[in-house]
TORKOL-4160 file (C-alpha; in steps of 0.2 Angstrom, whole numbers, padded with zeros to 4 digits, m for minus):
171
<pt num="1" X="0737" Y="0674" Z="0707"/>
<pt num="2" X="0724" Y="0663" Z="0715"/>
<pt num="3" X="0711" Y="0659" Z="0703"/>
<pt num="4" X="0694" Y="0650" Z="0704"/>
<pt num="5" X="0689" Y="0638" Z="0691"/>
<pt num="6" X="0670" Y="0630" Z="0690"/>
<pt num="7" X="0670" Y="0623" Z="0673"/>
<pt num="8" X="0682" Y="0611" Z="0661"/>
<pt num="9" X="0696" Y="0618" Z="0673"/>
<pt num="10" X="0692" Y="0611" Z="0687"/>
<pt num="11" X="0700" Y="0599" Z="0678"/>
<pt num="12" X="0718" Y="0594" Z="0681"/>
<pt num="13" X="0722" Y="0586" Z="0664"/>
<pt num="14" X="0712" Y="0600" Z="0654"/>
<pt num="15" X="0719" Y="0616" Z="0663"/>
<pt num="16" X="0739" Y="0608" Z="0662"/>
<pt num="17" X="0736" Y="0607" Z="0644"/>
<pt num="18" X="0733" Y="0624" Z="0644"/>
<pt num="19" X="0747" Y="0631" Z="0657"/>
<pt num="20" X="0753" Y="0624" Z="0673"/>
<pt num="21" X="0746" Y="0628" Z="0689"/>
<pt num="22" X="0746" Y="0622" Z="0708"/>
<pt num="23" X="0731" Y="0616" Z="0717"/>
<pt num="24" X="0726" Y="0626" Z="0731"/>
<pt num="25" X="0710" Y="0617" Z="0738"/>
<pt num="26" X="0691" Y="0616" Z="0734"/>
<pt num="27" X="0680" Y="0629" Z="0736"/>
<pt num="28" X="0663" Y="0636" Z="0739"/>
<pt num="29" X="0655" Y="0653" Z="0731"/>
<pt num="30" X="0638" Y="0656" Z="0738"/>
<pt num="31" X="0624" Y="0667" Z="0731"/>
<pt num="32" X="0629" Y="0659" Z="0716"/>
<pt num="33" X="0621" Y="0648" Z="0701"/>
<pt num="34" X="0631" Y="0639" Z="0688"/>
<pt num="35" X="0624" Y="0640" Z="0671"/>
<pt num="36" X="0632" Y="0633" Z="0652"/>
<pt num="37" X="0624" Y="0647" Z="0644"/>
<pt num="38" X="0642" Y="0654" Z="0637"/>
<pt num="39" X="0640" Y="0656" Z="0620"/>
<pt num="40" X="0658" Y="0647" Z="0612"/>
<pt num="41" X="0664" Y="0648" Z="0595"/>
<pt num="42" X="0659" Y="0632" Z="0592"/>
<pt num="43" X="0642" Y="0638" Z="0596"/>
<pt num="44" X="0641" Y="0626" Z="0613"/>
<pt num="45" X="0638" Y="0632" Z="0627"/>
<pt num="46" X="0650" Y="0634" Z="0640"/>
<pt num="47" X="0652" Y="0638" Z="0660"/>
<pt num="48" X="0645" Y="0655" Z="0669"/>
<pt num="49" X="0645" Y="0659" Z="0687"/>
<pt num="50" X="0627" Y="0669" Z="0689"/>
<pt num="51" X="0624" Y="0680" Z="0705"/>
<pt num="52" X="0607" Y="0672" Z="0712"/>
<pt num="53" X="0598" Y="0668" Z="0728"/>
<pt num="54" X="0607" Y="0665" Z="0746"/>
<pt num="55" X="0605" Y="0647" Z="0746"/>
<pt num="56" X="0611" Y="0643" Z="0730"/>
<pt num="57" X="0630" Y="0639" Z="0727"/>
<pt num="58" X="0645" Y="0634" Z="0714"/>
<pt num="59" X="0658" Y="0622" Z="0719"/>
<pt num="60" X="0675" Y="0624" Z="0711"/>
<pt num="61" X="0693" Y="0622" Z="0715"/>
<pt num="62" X="0706" Y="0636" Z="0718"/>
<pt num="63" X="0722" Y="0636" Z="0707"/>
<pt num="64" X="0739" Y="0645" Z="0709"/>
<pt num="65" X="0744" Y="0651" Z="0693"/>
<pt num="66" X="0761" Y="0661" Z="0689"/>
<pt num="67" X="0758" Y="0679" Z="0684"/>
<pt num="68" X="0771" Y="0675" Z="0667"/>
<pt num="69" X="0754" Y="0662" Z="0663"/>
<pt num="70" X="0740" Y="0670" Z="0665"/>
<pt num="71" X="0741" Y="0680" Z="0652"/>
<pt num="72" X="0739" Y="0661" Z="0640"/>
<pt num="73" X="0726" Y="0658" Z="0653"/>
<pt num="74" X="0715" Y="0675" Z="0648"/>
<pt num="75" X="0719" Y="0669" Z="0631"/>
<pt num="76" X="0712" Y="0653" Z="0633"/>
<pt num="77" X="0697" Y="0659" Z="0640"/>
<pt num="78" X="0693" Y="0676" Z="0627"/>
<pt num="79" X="0697" Y="0687" Z="0641"/>
<pt num="80" X="0689" Y="0702" Z="0634"/>
<pt num="81" X="0678" Y="0694" Z="0621"/>
<pt num="82" X="0670" Y="0679" Z="0629"/>
<pt num="83" X="0671" Y="0682" Z="0646"/>
<pt num="84" X="0677" Y="0696" Z="0660"/>
<pt num="85" X="0688" Y="0694" Z="0674"/>
<pt num="86" X="0681" Y="0698" Z="0690"/>
<pt num="87" X="0687" Y="0693" Z="0710"/>
<pt num="88" X="0677" Y="0685" Z="0721"/>
<pt num="89" X="0677" Y="0679" Z="0738"/>
<pt num="90" X="0673" Y="0660" Z="0741"/>
<pt num="91" X="0676" Y="0648" Z="0755"/>
<pt num="92" X="0688" Y="0632" Z="0757"/>
<pt num="93" X="0677" Y="0617" Z="0759"/>
<pt num="94" X="0689" Y="0608" Z="0772"/>
<pt num="95" X="0695" Y="0626" Z="0783"/>
<pt num="96" X="0681" Y="0640" Z="0781"/>
<pt num="97" X="0694" Y="0648" Z="0775"/>
<pt num="98" X="0693" Y="0664" Z="0765"/>
<pt num="99" X="0702" Y="0667" Z="0748"/>
<pt num="100" X="0701" Y="0681" Z="0738"/>
<pt num="101" X="0701" Y="0676" Z="0718"/>
<pt num="102" X="0698" Y="0677" Z="0702"/>
<pt num="103" X="0686" Y="0671" Z="0690"/>
<pt num="104" X="0682" Y="0672" Z="0672"/>
<pt num="105" X="0663" Y="0680" Z="0672"/>
<pt num="106" X="0653" Y="0674" Z="0653"/>
<pt num="107" X="0649" Y="0691" Z="0644"/>
<pt num="108" X="0642" Y="0682" Z="0626"/>
<pt num="109" X="0627" Y="0673" Z="0636"/>
<pt num="110" X="0610" Y="0666" Z="0625"/>
<pt num="111" X="0596" Y="0653" Z="0634"/>
<pt num="112" X="0594" Y="0636" Z="0625"/>
<pt num="113" X="0615" Y="0632" Z="0625"/>
<pt num="114" X="0619" Y="0614" Z="0628"/>
<pt num="115" X="0639" Y="0609" Z="0630"/>
<pt num="116" X="0646" Y="0599" Z="0620"/>
<pt num="117" X="0648" Y="0580" Z="0625"/>
<pt num="118" X="0665" Y="0582" Z="0628"/>
<pt num="119" X="0664" Y="0597" Z="0640"/>
<pt num="120" X="0653" Y="0593" Z="0650"/>
<pt num="121" X="0666" Y="0575" Z="0653"/>
<pt num="122" X="0681" Y="0589" Z="0658"/>
<pt num="123" X="0668" Y="0597" Z="0672"/>
<pt num="124" X="0663" Y="0580" Z="0678"/>
<pt num="125" X="0681" Y="0573" Z="0678"/>
<pt num="126" X="0685" Y="0589" Z="0688"/>
<pt num="127" X="0671" Y="0588" Z="0699"/>
<pt num="128" X="0674" Y="0568" Z="0703"/>
<pt num="129" X="0693" Y="0572" Z="0705"/>
<pt num="130" X="0692" Y="0584" Z="0721"/>
<pt num="131" X="0677" Y="0575" Z="0727"/>
<pt num="132" X="0664" Y="0590" Z="0725"/>
<pt num="133" X="0650" Y="0585" Z="0736"/>
<pt num="134" X="0637" Y="0570" Z="0726"/>
<pt num="135" X="0623" Y="0581" Z="0727"/>
<pt num="136" X="0632" Y="0595" Z="0716"/>
<pt num="137" X="0641" Y="0580" Z="0704"/>
<pt num="138" X="0623" Y="0573" Z="0701"/>
<pt num="139" X="0616" Y="0589" Z="0695"/>
<pt num="140" X="0632" Y="0590" Z="0685"/>
<pt num="141" X="0627" Y="0573" Z="0678"/>
<pt num="142" X="0607" Y="0580" Z="0672"/>
<pt num="143" X="0615" Y="0592" Z="0662"/>
<pt num="144" X="0610" Y="0588" Z="0645"/>
<pt num="145" X="0626" Y="0590" Z="0632"/>
<pt num="146" X="0627" Y="0585" Z="0614"/>
<pt num="147" X="0637" Y="0579" Z="0601"/>
<pt num="148" X="0650" Y="0592" Z="0594"/>
<pt num="149" X="0649" Y="0589" Z="0573"/>
<pt num="150" X="0669" Y="0588" Z="0575"/>
<pt num="151" X="0673" Y="0572" Z="0579"/>
<pt num="152" X="0691" Y="0575" Z="0579"/>
<pt num="153" X="0689" Y="0589" Z="0593"/>
<pt num="154" X="0678" Y="0577" Z="0603"/>
<pt num="155" X="0693" Y="0563" Z="0602"/>
<pt num="156" X="0707" Y="0573" Z="0606"/>
<pt num="157" X="0695" Y="0582" Z="0620"/>
<pt num="158" X="0691" Y="0566" Z="0626"/>
<pt num="159" X="0711" Y="0557" Z="0626"/>
<pt num="160" X="0712" Y="0571" Z="0640"/>
<pt num="161" X="0705" Y="0559" Z="0653"/>
<pt num="162" X="0712" Y="0542" Z="0642"/>
<pt num="163" X="0696" Y="0541" Z="0635"/>
<pt num="164" X="0700" Y="0539" Z="0616"/>
<pt num="165" X="0685" Y="0532" Z="0608"/>
<pt num="166" X="0681" Y="0540" Z="0592"/>
<pt num="167" X="0664" Y="0547" Z="0592"/>
<pt num="168" X="0649" Y="0537" Z="0590"/>
<pt num="169" X="0636" Y="0546" Z="0578"/>
<pt num="170" X="0618" Y="0543" Z="0584"/>
<pt num="171" X="0621" Y="0535" Z="0602"/>
């Protein structure tokens, strides 16, 4: 099964900590925009895709996921609780080939949510790792993030990318 990751699961390290998957390609989802308005159980904002104008687009990564690993990914994504599943058509950035892919779409959204620093770091790490367009990465960099009150979680999440520094308050 082909899955379209547009948030933290774009990062190979983040996804590998959850399930094994094979990278297929990078892709573009036209007429959508990225929002950090999916309410997480921890109160922070996670990524979601929202239908938008024809000029808008979301970039992401297509992963091939074995069917026996899909239920595990569904649990991580909160399928049926935080996210619903949908099927979309995306376009390969290298060849313009189209793919039918599964994606998670948020169903518990709210205005004013912000991601934690570590979550934003996963999203940026995946975008950089897979060579998404520089203007898109700059837009991700401008997303306002805040410190996680759980310093241990922050440290563990940052360690996935080789950043073992503890959370420093007030920075």
